[in-house]
C-alpha positions as CSV (number, residue, x, y, z in Angstrom):
1,X,7.7,12.1,-13.0
2,X,11.0,10.3,-13.2
3,X,12.9,11.0,-16.6
4,X,15.6,8.4,-17.2
5,X,17.0,10.8,-19.8
6,X,17.6,13.6,-17.1
7,X,21.4,13.7,-16.1
8,X,22.5,13.1,-12.7
9,X,22.9,16.3,-10.4
10,X,26.0,16.0,-8.3
11,X,25.9,19.6,-7.0
12,X,23.9,22.7,-7.3
13,X,24.9,26.2,-7.8
14,X,22.7,29.2,-7.0
15,X,24.5,32.3,-7.1
16,X,24.5,34.9,-4.5
17,X,23.0,32.7,-1.9
18,X,24.8,31.4,1.1
19,X,25.1,27.6,0.8
20,X,26.3,24.7,2.8
21,X,27.0,21.3,1.2
22,X,26.1,18.0,3.1
23,X,27.1,14.5,1.9
24,X,23.8,14.3,-0.3
25,X,22.0,17.6,0.2
26,X,22.8,21.4,-0.8
27,X,21.3,23.8,1.7
28,X,20.7,27.4,0.9
29,X,19.7,30.1,3.0
30,X,16.7,32.5,2.1
31,X,16.3,34.7,5.0
32,X,13.8,32.8,7.5
33,X,13.5,29.9,5.0
34,X,16.0,27.5,3.6
35,X,16.1,25.4,0.4
36,X,17.1,21.8,1.0
37,X,18.2,20.5,-2.4
38,X,18.7,16.5,-2.6
39,X,21.3,15.8,-5.1
40,X,22.1,12.5,-6.7
41,X,25.2,12.0,-4.8
42,X,25.9,8.7,-3.2
43,X,27.2,8.6,0.4
44,X,28.2,5.1,2.0
45,X,29.8,4.9,5.2
46,X,29.9,8.5,5.4
47,X,32.1,8.9,2.2
48,X,30.9,10.7,-0.7
49,X,31.4,8.4,-3.7
50,X,32.5,9.6,-7.2
51,X,29.4,8.3,-9.0
52,X,25.9,9.1,-8.7
53,X,22.4,7.8,-9.3
54,X,20.4,9.8,-11.5
55,X,17.0,10.8,-10.0
56,X,18.0,9.7,-6.5
57,X,17.5,13.0,-5.3
58,X,14.1,13.3,-6.4
59,X,13.0,10.0,-4.9
60,X,14.6,11.1,-1.6
61,X,12.5,14.3,-1.8
62,X,9.3,12.2,-2.6
63,X,9.9,9.8,0.5
64,X,10.5,12.8,2.6
65,X,7.3,14.6,1.4
66,X,5.3,11.2,1.8
67,X,6.2,11.2,5.6
68,X,5.7,14.9,6.2
69,X,2.4,14.7,4.5
70,X,1.4,11.5,6.4
71,X,2.7,13.0,9.8
72,X,1.6,16.5,9.2
73,X,-1.7,16.5,11.3
74,X,0.3,15.0,14.3
75,X,3.7,16.5,14.0
76,X,4.7,19.9,13.5
77,X,7.6,20.1,10.8
78,X,9.5,22.6,8.5
79,X,8.3,21.7,5.1
80,X,6.7,24.4,3.4
81,X,6.5,22.9,-0.3
82,X,8.2,20.7,-2.7
83,X,9.6,23.0,-5.7
84,X,7.8,21.5,-8.8
85,X,6.4,24.0,-11.3
86,X,7.4,27.4,-9.7
87,X,10.7,28.4,-8.4
88,X,11.4,30.8,-5.5
89,X,11.4,34.4,-6.8
90,X,14.8,35.2,-8.3
91,X,15.7,31.5,-9.1
92,X,13.4,31.2,-12.1
93,X,16.2,30.4,-14.1
94,X,17.3,27.6,-11.9
95,X,14.0,25.8,-11.8
96,X,15.3,22.7,-14.0
97,X,18.1,22.1,-11.4
98,X,15.6,22.4,-8.4
99,X,12.3,20.7,-9.7
100,X,11.2,17.7,-7.7
101,X,14.5,17.5,-5.5
102,X,14.0,20.8,-3.5
103,X,12.1,21.4,-0.5
104,X,11.5,24.8,0.6
105,X,11.4,24.9,4.5
106,X,11.0,27.1,7.6
107,X,14.4,27.6,9.4
108,X,14.5,25.1,12.4
109,X,16.9,23.9,14.8
110,X,18.7,20.8,13.4
111,X,18.5,17.6,15.6
112,X,21.9,16.1,15.1
113,X,20.8,12.5,14.9
114,X,20.7,9.9,12.1
115,X,17.9,7.5,12.4
116,X,19.0,4.2,11.2
117,X,16.6,1.0,11.1
118,X,18.9,-2.2,10.7
119,X,17.6,-5.4,9.3
120,X,21.1,-6.9,8.9
121,X,24.4,-6.9,11.0
122,X,26.7,-4.8,8.8
123,X,28.8,-1.7,8.6
124,X,29.2,0.2,11.8
125,X,26.7,-2.2,13.4
126,X,29.0,-5.1,12.8
127,X,31.9,-3.2,14.2
128,X,30.0,-2.5,17.4
129,X,28.8,-6.1,17.8
130,X,32.4,-7.4,17.3
131,X,33.7,-5.2,20.0
132,X,30.6,-5.4,22.6
133,X,28.2,-8.1,21.5
134,X,25.6,-5.0,20.9
135,X,24.7,-2.5,18.6
136,X,24.0,1.0,19.9
137,X,23.6,-0.7,23.5
138,X,21.0,-3.2,22.1
139,X,22.3,-6.9,23.2
140,X,22.2,-9.2,20.2
141,X,22.6,-13.0,20.3
142,X,26.0,-14.4,20.5
143,X,27.8,-15.8,17.5
144,X,26.2,-13.9,14.8
145,X,27.9,-13.3,11.4
146,X,28.7,-10.3,9.4
147,X,25.7,-9.3,7.1
148,X,23.4,-11.9,9.0
149,X,19.8,-11.1,9.3
150,X,18.7,-9.8,12.7
151,X,16.0,-11.7,14.6
152,X,14.1,-8.4,14.1
153,X,14.7,-4.9,12.9
154,X,16.4,-2.7,15.5
155,X,16.5,1.2,15.7
156,X,20.0,2.3,15.8
157,X,20.5,6.2,16.1
158,X,24.0,7.8,15.4
159,X,25.1,11.4,15.6
160,X,25.0,13.4,12.4
161,X,28.7,14.4,11.6
162,X,29.1,17.3,9.5
163,X,32.4,15.8,8.3
164,X,33.9,12.4,8.9
165,X,31.9,9.4,10.3
166,X,28.7,9.6,12.3
167,X,29.0,7.6,15.7
168,X,26.5,5.1,16.9
169,X,24.6,6.2,20.1
170,X,22.1,4.6,22.4
171,X,18.3,5.2,22.2
172,X,18.8,7.1,25.5
173,X,21.6,9.2,24.3
174,X,19.3,10.2,21.3
175,X,16.5,10.9,23.7
176,X,18.9,13.3,25.7
177,X,19.8,15.1,22.4
178,X,16.3,15.6,21.5
179,X,15.1,16.6,24.9
């Protein structure tokens, strides 16, 4: 349940565990498993902003769990469980920090692609369009304006940069990265 009185979680700290910090998630290594902790940090145009949205990480985790559950019979994935009422052994004192926003997962190879579905011509899509008349190699009608609604939603993959800005790529380039 979402608790509007619960403070925002900008970062987590689980002592004695190797950690990587992404733009929104903190990733902890647990041997053959990892904990993916969705914080309440906001990232816009690949920049982590100084403010947070309380409970955002919980909502991100719920959305992820929905799709993993829905696709689970068709697609093999890494999710083992969402941490709710029981923390992994040795982390019981941190359950309040982890509850609802943490996925315990199998280790897996990361596919370095961000999947973006656009309905409007904004951000890096607008920059691509100004330069080439296309977004991620998808030709768009001439004369479009910034933030204009697209004729139909489009899939615009990008690289998933560890730091700095993601780079838009074509569908074919994304396919090559996935194999």
